[in-house]
LUMMARBA-462852 format. One line per field, with one value per residue (C-alpha): residue in one letter; y, x, z negated. Coordinates in steps of 0.5 Angstrom, whole numbers. Layout:
# LUMMARBA-462852
code	(a; ...)
Y	(Y; ...)
X	(X; ...)
Z	(Z; ...)
***
This chain:
# LUMMARBA-462852
code	(m; s; d; c; i; s; q; q; e; f; e; l; f; k; d; a; l; i; e; e; n; l; e; q; q; v; l; s; i; l; k; l; q; p; l; a; k; a; l; g; e; e; a; t; r; e; d; l; l; p; f; i; a; f; n; y; g; e; f; h; d; e; v; l; l; n; l; a; e; e; l; l; h; f; v; p; l; v; g; g; f; e; h; a; e; v; i; f; n; i; l; q; k; l; c; l; t; d; e; n; i; v; r; e; r; a; v; c; t; i; i; a; l; q; q; t; m; s; r; q; q; i; e; d; l; l; l; p; v; i; n; a; l; t; k; n; d; w; f; t; s; k; c; s; a; v; m; m; f; s; p; l; y; p; r; l; g; q; t; r; k; a; e; l; r; n; n; f; k; t; l; i; q; d; d; s; s; m; v; r; k; a; a; a; i; a; c; v; d; l; v; q; v; v; e; d; t; f; l; e; d; e; f; v; p; i; f; q; d; i; a; q; d; p; m; d; s; v; r; v; g; a; i; d; i; a; l; a; l; m; k; r; l; h; e; d; g; l; d; d; v; i; f; k; t; l; e; d; v; c; d; d; a; s; w; r; l; r; q; s; l; a; l; s; l; a; t; l; q; q; q; l; p; y; g; k; y; r; c; k; l; l; a; l; y; q; q; l; a; q; d; a; e; a; e; v; r; v; v; a; a; s; s; l; f; r; y; c; g; y; l; k; e; s; y; q; t; e; e; e; n; e; n; n; f; e; p; v; f; e; q; s; v; m; a; i; i; r; r; l; a; l; d; d; s; e; e; v; r; l; a; l; s; s; n; v; l; p; l; s; t; l; l; s; e; q; c; f; e; k; n; i; i; a; f; l; l; e; v; l; s; r; e; d; s; i; m; i; q; t; n; f; l; l; g; l; s; n; f; s; g; t; v; d; l; t; q; s; l; s; a; i; k; g; s; v; q; a; v; i; a; r; s; q; a; n; w; r; t; r; r; s; i; l; l; t; l; v; d; i; a; r; f; c; d; s; t; y; f; s; e; n; f; q; q; y; y; t; s; l; l; e; d; p; v; f; a; v; r; r; s; a; s; l; v; l; p; v; i; a; k; h; y; g; i; k; w; a; r; e; h; l; v; e; v; l; e; k; f; c; n; d; s; r; y; l; y; r; f; v; a; l; f; g; i; a; e; m; v; q; p; q; l; f; p; q; p; d; s; c; l; e; g; f; r; k; l; l; r; a; p; d; p; k; a; h; r; a; l; a; k; i; a; k; s; c; r; c; v; q; r; e; l; s; k; e; k; y; q; s; i; l; k; l; k; g; e; l; n; h; s; s; s; f; l; s; d; i; y; t; e; a; e; f; a; k; l; k; a; l; n; g; s; v; y; s; v; g; s; e; d; l; g; d; c; r; a; p; y; l; q; g; v; l; q; l; i; h; n; t; f; l; p; i; i; r; y; l; n; g; d; p; t; e; n; v; q; i; g; a; i; c; t; l; g; l; v; w; d; f; i; a; r; l; s; q; e; e; a; q; e; w; v; q; e; a; c; r; q; l; p; s; a; e; l; e; i; i; q; k; e; v; e; d; e; f; i; s; a; d; y; k; p; s; e; p; l; e; s; t; p; t; p; i; t; l; t; p; s; y; v; e; e; k; l; d; f; i; s; l; f; r; t; i; t; l; t; p; a; t; d; e; s; k; c; g; k; p; k; t; k; l; d; q; a; e; k; r; v; l; p; l; i)
Y	(86; 81; 78; 71; 73; 78; 83; 80; 73; 76; 79; 72; 69; 74; 73; 66; 67; 71; 66; 63; 56; 52; 48; 54; 58; 52; 51; 58; 59; 53; 56; 62; 60; 59; 66; 70; 67; 69; 76; 78; 80; 87; 86; 80; 85; 91; 87; 80; 80; 86; 84; 77; 81; 86; 80; 74; 75; 72; 66; 59; 56; 51; 56; 60; 54; 53; 60; 60; 54; 57; 64; 60; 60; 67; 71; 70; 71; 78; 80; 78; 80; 87; 87; 81; 86; 85; 77; 78; 83; 77; 72; 77; 77; 69; 69; 73; 68; 64; 57; 54; 50; 56; 60; 54; 54; 61; 61; 55; 59; 65; 61; 57; 64; 67; 61; 64; 72; 76; 79; 86; 83; 80; 86; 90; 85; 80; 84; 89; 83; 80; 86; 88; 81; 82; 88; 86; 86; 79; 73; 69; 74; 73; 66; 66; 71; 67; 61; 65; 67; 61; 60; 68; 69; 66; 70; 77; 82; 83; 89; 86; 80; 84; 87; 80; 77; 83; 82; 75; 77; 81; 75; 71; 76; 76; 77; 71; 64; 62; 66; 64; 57; 58; 62; 56; 52; 56; 57; 50; 52; 59; 56; 52; 58; 64; 65; 62; 69; 70; 63; 65; 72; 72; 65; 62; 67; 66; 59; 61; 65; 59; 54; 59; 61; 60; 56; 49; 48; 53; 50; 44; 47; 48; 41; 41; 48; 45; 39; 44; 49; 43; 41; 48; 50; 47; 42; 48; 52; 47; 47; 53; 54; 49; 42; 46; 47; 40; 38; 43; 40; 33; 37; 41; 41; 39; 32; 34; 37; 31; 26; 31; 30; 23; 22; 26; 23; 18; 24; 28; 22; 22; 29; 29; 23; 27; 23; 29; 28; 21; 20; 26; 24; 17; 20; 24; 17; 14; 20; 20; 12; 13; 19; 20; 20; 13; 17; 19; 12; 9; 14; 12; 5; 6; 9; 4; 1; 7; 10; 4; 4; 11; 10; 4; 9; 14; 9; 7; 14; 15; 10; 13; 11; 4; 1; 1; 0; -7; -5; 1; -3; -8; -3; 2; 0; -7; -3; 1; -5; -9; -3; -2; -9; -8; -2; -2; 1; -5; 0; 1; -6; -7; -1; -5; -12; -9; -6; -11; -17; -13; -11; -18; -14; -9; -14; -19; -26; -27; -21; -22; -29; -27; -21; -21; -29; -29; -23; -26; -32; -28; -24; -30; -33; -28; -24; -25; -20; -24; -18; -17; -25; -24; -19; -22; -29; -25; -22; -29; -27; -22; -28; -31; -38; -39; -36; -42; -42; -49; -46; -42; -47; -49; -42; -40; -47; -44; -37; -41; -45; -39; -34; -40; -41; -34; -31; -33; -26; -24; -29; -25; -26; -34; -33; -29; -35; -39; -34; -36; -43; -42; -38; -44; -49; -45; -47; -54; -60; -64; -69; -63; -60; -66; -67; -60; -55; -60; -60; -52; -52; -58; -54; -48; -52; -54; -46; -44; -38; -39; -34; -38; -45; -42; -38; -45; -48; -43; -44; -52; -52; -47; -52; -58; -55; -54; -61; -65; -68; -74; -71; -68; -74; -77; -72; -66; -70; -75; -69; -66; -73; -72; -66; -70; -73; -67; -66; -59; -57; -51; -55; -60; -55; -55; -61; -58; -52; -56; -60; -53; -50; -56; -57; -49; -45; -38; -36; -38; -34; -37; -40; -39; -47; -52; -56; -50; -52; -59; -55; -52; -59; -62; -58; -62; -69; -72; -78; -77; -71; -74; -80; -75; -72; -78; -80; -74; -74; -82; -80; -74; -79; -83; -78; -75; -82; -83; -76; -78; -84; -83; -82; -75; -73; -73; -68; -64; -63; -57; -54; -49; -46; -44; -39; -44; -41; -35; -39; -39; -33; -32; -24; -26; -28; -25; -18; -15; -20; -26; -22; -21; -29; -29; -24; -29; -35; -38; -43; -49; -53; -51; -57; -58; -63; -64; -66; -72; -76; -82; -78; -73; -73; -67; -63; -64; -71; -72; -68; -72; -78; -75; -72; -79; -83; -79; -72; -75; -80; -74; -70; -75; -77; -70; -69; -73; -69; -68; -61; -57; -52; -58; -61; -54; -53; -60; -58; -52; -56; -61; -56; -53; -60; -61; -54; -56; -63; -60; -55; -60; -64; -59; -58; -65; -66; -60; -63; -61; -66; -72; -71; -71; -78; -81; -80; -86; -93; -97; -101; -95; -93; -99; -99; -92; -94; -100; -96; -91; -97; -99; -92; -90; -94; -92; -93; -90; -86; -90; -86; -89; -85; -84; -78; -81; -78; -79; -77; -78; -73; -68; -67; -60; -58; -51; -48; -50; -48; -41; -41; -42; -36; -32; -37; -38; -31; -31; -34; -28; -22; -22; -17; -16; -9; -7; -11; -8; -10; -16; -17; -14; -17; -14; -14; -17; -13; -15; -18; -24; -25; -23; -28; -34; -32; -31; -39; -42; -42; -46; -52)
X	(70; 75; 80; 77; 71; 69; 64; 61; 61; 57; 52; 51; 50; 45; 41; 41; 38; 32; 31; 24; 27; 26; 32; 37; 35; 36; 43; 45; 42; 47; 53; 52; 57; 63; 61; 61; 68; 70; 67; 69; 66; 64; 62; 57; 54; 53; 52; 50; 45; 42; 40; 37; 33; 31; 29; 27; 20; 22; 24; 20; 19; 24; 29; 27; 28; 35; 36; 34; 39; 45; 44; 46; 53; 53; 55; 63; 62; 60; 65; 61; 55; 57; 55; 50; 44; 43; 42; 37; 33; 33; 31; 25; 22; 23; 18; 13; 12; 6; 9; 10; 16; 20; 18; 20; 26; 28; 26; 30; 36; 35; 34; 41; 44; 42; 46; 53; 50; 52; 46; 47; 47; 41; 38; 41; 39; 34; 29; 28; 26; 21; 18; 17; 14; 10; 7; 6; -2; -1; -2; 5; 9; 6; 6; 14; 15; 12; 16; 22; 20; 22; 29; 30; 27; 33; 38; 35; 35; 29; 26; 27; 24; 18; 17; 17; 12; 7; 8; 6; 0; -2; -1; -5; -11; -10; -16; -13; -14; -8; -4; -8; -6; 1; 1; -2; 3; 9; 6; 8; 16; 15; 12; 18; 23; 19; 21; 16; 14; 10; 7; 1; 0; 1; 1; -5; -9; -6; -8; -15; -16; -13; -18; -24; -22; -28; -24; -23; -16; -14; -17; -14; -7; -10; -8; -1; 0; -4; 1; 7; 4; 3; 11; 12; 7; 6; 0; -4; -4; -7; -14; -18; -16; -12; -16; -22; -21; -19; -26; -29; -26; -30; -36; -33; -37; -31; -29; -22; -21; -24; -20; -13; -15; -16; -9; -6; -10; -4; 1; -4; -4; 4; 5; -1; 1; -2; -8; -13; -13; -13; -20; -22; -17; -21; -27; -25; -22; -29; -33; -28; -29; -36; -36; -41; -35; -32; -25; -25; -27; -21; -16; -19; -18; -11; -9; -11; -5; -1; -6; -6; 1; 2; -4; 0; 6; 2; 0; 7; 10; 5; 9; 5; -2; -4; -3; -11; -9; -12; -18; -19; -18; -23; -28; -27; -22; -25; -32; -29; -26; -32; -36; -31; -31; -38; -37; -41; -35; -30; -24; -25; -25; -19; -15; -17; -15; -8; -8; -12; -7; -1; -4; -1; 5; 2; -3; -2; -3; -9; -12; -10; -13; -19; -21; -17; -17; -25; -25; -21; -26; -32; -29; -26; -33; -37; -32; -33; -27; -21; -16; -19; -18; -11; -9; -12; -8; -2; -3; -1; 6; 5; 3; 8; 9; 6; -1; -6; -10; -13; -20; -18; -15; -21; -24; -17; -17; -23; -20; -14; -19; -23; -17; -14; -20; -22; -16; -15; -14; -9; -3; 0; -5; -4; 3; 2; -2; 5; 7; 1; 2; 9; 6; 0; 6; 8; 1; 0; 3; 6; 0; -6; -2; -1; -9; -11; -6; -1; -6; -6; 1; 1; -4; 1; 6; 2; 0; -1; 3; 11; 12; 8; 11; 18; 16; 12; 19; 22; 19; 20; 26; 22; 17; 22; 26; 20; 17; 24; 27; 24; 17; 19; 22; 15; 10; 14; 19; 14; 10; 17; 17; 11; 13; 18; 13; 9; 7; 8; 16; 15; 12; 18; 22; 19; 22; 29; 27; 25; 32; 36; 32; 33; 40; 42; 36; 35; 30; 35; 42; 48; 52; 60; 60; 54; 57; 58; 52; 55; 61; 57; 53; 60; 62; 57; 58; 53; 55; 49; 52; 59; 55; 51; 57; 60; 54; 54; 61; 61; 54; 58; 63; 58; 55; 62; 63; 56; 58; 64; 61; 61; 54; 54; 61; 59; 53; 58; 63; 58; 57; 63; 59; 53; 53; 49; 51; 46; 41; 36; 36; 30; 30; 28; 21; 20; 18; 18; 14; 19; 25; 22; 21; 29; 30; 27; 30; 36; 41; 37; 43; 43; 42; 39; 39; 32; 35; 39; 33; 30; 24; 28; 35; 39; 37; 44; 44; 37; 38; 45; 40; 35; 41; 44; 37; 32; 35; 41; 37; 32; 37; 40; 33; 31; 38; 35; 29; 26; 26; 33; 31; 30; 37; 40; 36; 38; 46; 45; 42; 47; 52; 49; 49; 56; 58; 55; 58; 65; 64; 61; 67; 72; 69; 68; 76; 77; 81; 76; 71; 76; 77; 70; 69; 75; 72; 67; 69; 71; 65; 60; 64; 63; 55; 55; 58; 53; 47; 50; 51; 44; 40; 44; 42; 44; 38; 36; 29; 24; 17; 11; 8; 13; 12; 8; 14; 21; 26; 33; 36; 40; 48; 49; 56; 59; 57; 50; 50; 52; 46; 42; 45; 39; 34; 39; 39; 32; 33; 38; 35; 28; 25; 19; 15; 10; 4; -1; -8; -8; -16; -15; -12; -7; 1; 5; 5; 12; 19; 17; 10; 14; 20; 15; 12; 19; 20; 14; 17; 23; 19)
Z	(101; 99; 104; 103; 107; 112; 112; 119; 115; 109; 114; 117; 110; 109; 115; 114; 107; 109; 115; 115; 116; 109; 110; 112; 106; 101; 104; 103; 96; 94; 97; 92; 87; 92; 96; 89; 88; 95; 94; 87; 81; 84; 90; 87; 82; 87; 93; 93; 87; 89; 96; 93; 88; 94; 98; 93; 96; 102; 99; 99; 92; 93; 94; 88; 84; 86; 85; 78; 77; 80; 76; 70; 72; 75; 68; 69; 77; 75; 70; 63; 60; 60; 67; 67; 67; 75; 73; 68; 73; 78; 72; 70; 77; 77; 71; 75; 80; 81; 82; 75; 75; 78; 72; 67; 70; 70; 62; 61; 64; 60; 54; 56; 57; 50; 46; 48; 47; 41; 37; 40; 47; 46; 44; 49; 55; 53; 49; 54; 59; 54; 52; 60; 61; 55; 57; 65; 67; 70; 66; 69; 66; 59; 59; 61; 55; 50; 52; 50; 43; 38; 41; 41; 34; 29; 33; 32; 26; 21; 25; 32; 29; 26; 33; 36; 31; 33; 41; 39; 35; 42; 46; 42; 43; 50; 55; 59; 57; 60; 56; 50; 51; 53; 46; 42; 45; 43; 36; 34; 35; 32; 26; 25; 25; 22; 15; 9; 7; 14; 14; 10; 11; 19; 22; 18; 21; 28; 27; 25; 31; 36; 32; 34; 41; 46; 50; 49; 52; 47; 41; 42; 41; 34; 32; 33; 30; 24; 23; 24; 18; 14; 14; 12; 7; 0; -2; -5; 1; 5; 2; 4; 11; 15; 12; 12; 20; 21; 18; 23; 29; 28; 29; 35; 42; 46; 46; 48; 41; 37; 42; 40; 32; 33; 36; 31; 25; 23; 23; 19; 14; 14; 13; 7; 3; -3; -6; -6; 2; 3; 2; 6; 12; 11; 12; 18; 21; 20; 23; 29; 30; 31; 36; 41; 47; 48; 50; 43; 40; 44; 41; 34; 36; 38; 32; 27; 26; 25; 21; 16; 16; 13; 9; 5; 5; 1; -4; -5; -6; -12; -17; -23; -20; -18; -11; -8; -1; 0; -4; 0; 7; 5; 3; 8; 14; 15; 16; 22; 25; 25; 28; 33; 35; 37; 41; 48; 51; 53; 53; 46; 44; 48; 45; 38; 40; 40; 33; 29; 28; 27; 21; 18; 17; 12; 8; 3; 6; 2; 4; 11; 11; 8; 12; 19; 20; 19; 24; 29; 29; 30; 36; 39; 39; 42; 46; 54; 56; 58; 57; 50; 48; 51; 47; 41; 43; 44; 37; 34; 35; 29; 24; 19; 19; 12; 15; 15; 22; 21; 21; 27; 32; 35; 37; 39; 43; 46; 48; 51; 56; 58; 59; 64; 67; 68; 70; 77; 80; 75; 74; 69; 64; 65; 64; 57; 55; 55; 49; 46; 46; 43; 37; 36; 36; 29; 26; 28; 28; 34; 34; 34; 39; 44; 43; 44; 47; 51; 57; 58; 58; 63; 67; 67; 70; 76; 77; 84; 82; 83; 77; 72; 74; 73; 66; 64; 65; 61; 54; 55; 50; 45; 44; 45; 39; 35; 35; 36; 42; 41; 41; 48; 51; 50; 52; 56; 60; 63; 66; 69; 73; 76; 80; 83; 88; 89; 97; 96; 96; 91; 86; 86; 84; 77; 75; 77; 73; 67; 67; 68; 62; 57; 58; 58; 55; 58; 52; 47; 46; 48; 42; 42; 40; 41; 35; 30; 27; 25; 22; 17; 15; 14; 8; 4; 3; 7; 11; 16; 19; 20; 24; 28; 30; 32; 36; 40; 42; 44; 48; 51; 54; 56; 60; 63; 65; 69; 72; 75; 79; 87; 87; 83; 85; 92; 91; 86; 92; 94; 88; 89; 95; 91; 85; 81; 74; 76; 80; 74; 70; 66; 67; 74; 72; 65; 62; 55; 52; 53; 51; 45; 44; 46; 40; 35; 37; 34; 38; 41; 39; 31; 27; 20; 15; 17; 24; 21; 19; 22; 25; 28; 32; 33; 40; 43; 42; 45; 51; 52; 52; 57; 62; 62; 63; 66; 69; 73; 77; 78; 81; 85; 88; 89; 93; 98; 99; 106; 104; 105; 100; 94; 96; 95; 88; 86; 87; 83; 77; 77; 77; 71; 68; 70; 67; 60; 59; 61; 56; 51; 52; 50; 44; 42; 43; 38; 32; 27; 31; 31; 24; 22; 26; 23; 16; 18; 17; 24; 23; 23; 29; 33; 31; 33; 40; 41; 39; 45; 50; 48; 49; 55; 61; 68; 73; 79; 79; 82; 84; 82; 88; 93; 99; 105; 109; 107; 113; 112; 107; 111; 109; 106; 109; 107; 113; 113; 105; 108; 113; 107; 102; 104; 100; 95; 93; 92; 85; 83; 86; 85; 80; 77; 77; 71; 71; 76; 78; 82; 83; 90; 96; 100; 101; 95; 89; 87; 90; 87; 91; 97; 95; 95; 102; 104; 102; 105; 112; 110; 109)
***
């Protein structure tokens, strides 16, 4: 016994280890390594580990799991692999336990240990363990043994490899279906490491045995084994056995096996790009899409896009033959799509709805418009399911801007109207329509959008759910950038003004959110410079670029002078008390779909030659005019709101505007901007100055319908703001969880729902 620990202390540890108290056992087992270091190598291998091996049956499953993990570090504590037999004896016992997770942990420990062992050590220490587990009568030991075959196989000599293969053949014929299932799973990895000479002679027959097993839980493993064999075998070795077996699967009585084949069909097409299998795989897909079980058809519909992608690749790999992908798609695949679209199961149609419109990336524009657009019109006109309609509408994001949707816009409008009207139980569905409206804007002009779709956008700004209203304001600058700031001023900004007098204070926030997004959009990447787009235009001798830049510089100074007035400076005094820069982050209210939209957008301040004409103005120029004439008066008006929280929101928003103007002023003062302005004649600069003075009008906001009760505005002091920090934090800490079913009433599903309820008492 080591001097570091007495015999009495060691005996106390043993007693604690075999106590019935689970917590005490776990704490004791976690102290094994320090104890072994204190005992020394000899005492560890001759006393401690034998004691554990003898009493392991007294341990709870959680203790056994921790023991399997601890033994991974015990080889140096017993003196190396030459003394490690006692470790493998314990691991062998753990491989016999009934608890699956304990057996898996023990197997992982053995596999990790063999990586640092020599071939001789493996044959002396590990193979006896595997052989003993293989010959044991209980199924748990055989299941554990078969999991170790593929990692050990490459480390062995030819004689031992043959022995391992024979053991595997024995296990694949075992009476227990649990063992045969484990062997079928392990066969996938073993096929990848075994020599080529044994594949056709030994493992193809094994594959046949598994495919003909009486238990469907075993037969289902044949699909993955077939995929593994296809990676190794040549084209000529696939016909007679493997592919014939896959064709028989379609007639198998087990729907789980057919479902597994449907799930792997796209991968099969990828692994078999040979022309002679293309038609056979298509026939398999057609048969699976008509399967009697809806579970199989759902998987077939979900695999549509991946299958078509690999089908197209198979034609492209054969350069000597004509690419007939689109004719085959029109004649065969479209028939499958139309059949699935009429399926009685809503789950099948729902799976299909997410896979049809992405086909635009695979098909030519002509083929897509001829087949998919016509199909889209049919589906939207007859489909009643809101989720299916929503999926099709979200799929519009896959279209290129050159696709002609003129004939489809009427049907799309009807679907948008139906989804908004019938999605009262699911606000996330309504929020997703915002993305659809952004996509629709790419396919119709501003007049058509104003007459047909603006009403739906306005209704989402007025949505009863806070998250939808907030998300609607996020896409405001996206639409404004697309149609131009002049159009936005006439059609969208006036909508924001109406919210200033809403009797519900949470709705008055919509005006502030819209202003914040127009000034510093969250769905656009923040550029290093707002004026960088002009630097590129100035390289061409275009006097319009010089004039537009000069007008922006003068407009910025005009807004700066307005902000310097006492009526705004008195509000800005408190902006330092609020962390306004993070108060309106888009990540709070958006999920993956909006993140994709952000990735597609360029800078909102970008400018092109089309922005310098008479009908359009640069976004930056337009937003400066809006700030001066509309946004600042609205902010000042809402700073006098009877609800304190709206006043705080007004301070946050004015702080964003202040920071934006300060940044723009620094850029405007740069030498290259001043030099560009100096190149204009003095007379032209005077005309620009006169235009700015005429366009930028200082006026207070006068509501058409003032609130019925307007108490004296509360003056916000730093101490008062400190009391409201809990409210302010709602704008920074709210996060969304993955979408859930909201059809049932109950407690809020997300922190966002909780946030709105927390705000209500502050009215």
